[in-house]
N, C-alpha and C positions, 0 to 999 in steps of 0.2 A: 597439570590436570588435563585430562582428555576432554575434547569437545564432544558435544552430543552428536551421536551418529558416527563417531570415530570407531574404526575396527580395533577392538581390544583382544582379538583372538590369541595374540601372543601371550597374554597374561593368563589364559585359561588352559587347562590341560585337556586331553582328549575327551574326558568324561564331563567337562564343563566346570570342574572344580578349580578354584583359584589356587595357583601354585604358591607354596610358602607356608606361612603359619595360620592360614585361615581356610575355611571351606565354604563353598556356596551351597546353601540348602534352601529349597523353596524360594529362590531368588534373593535370599538374605545372606550376607557374609557373617559367619560366626567363628568364634575362636575354637581352637582344638580343645580337647578334654583337659580340664584342669587337674592337678594332682589330688585335690580334695575329692573331686568326683570319682577319680580312679580309686582312691582309698576306700570310698564308700562302696564301690562295686566289689572290691576285693573282700571287704568285710561281709557284704551280703553273700558272696560266694562261699566264704567260710561258714557262715550260718547255715546255708543250704546243705553243705557237706556234713556238718554236725547233725542236722536234722535227719539226713539219710542214714547215718550211722546209728542214731537213736532209734529210728524206725526199724532198722535191721536187728537191733538188740532186743526190742520189746518182746517178740514171740519167745525168744530163748530165756529171757527173764521170767516169763510166765511159766515156762516148762520147769524152771528151777523152783518156782513157788509150789509146784505140785510134787516134784521129785528133786530134792536138793543134790542128789548124786548123779543126775543125768550128765554123763560124760560128754555127749555130743553138744549139749547146750553150753557146758563149761568150756569146751574147746573153742566153740564159735565166739563166745564172749571174751576169752583170752586173746584170740586173734584180733578181735575188734579193739581191745584194749591196747595191744601191741601197735596196731595201726595208728591209734590216737597218740601214743607215746612217740612214735617215729615222726609223725607230723609236728608234734610239739618241739621235738629236737630240731627239726628242719627250720621251724619258725623261731627258734631260740626262746621258746616259752618253757615254763616249769614242766617237768615230765608228767606231773599229776594234774595239770591244768585242763 
């Protein structure tokens, strides 16, 4: 254990962070991100992506309610559906999920 006033600069990186499995933030030593926290971030990112696809689809769905033969709207929605299927395959989810 280091005595008070001992130079511990060898333990700190150039940016003042402790080297190894911890980080120094606001003068406190904290653990690095845990897997559960990272999983939560990934899930939140997936939810944001799904919301953006949904927002992109809404105007085209509205067009189809007015004219069910609107080829532009059908094409855009098919492309969005294909994008969702590809992402599901990448994540090994059911294609219709």
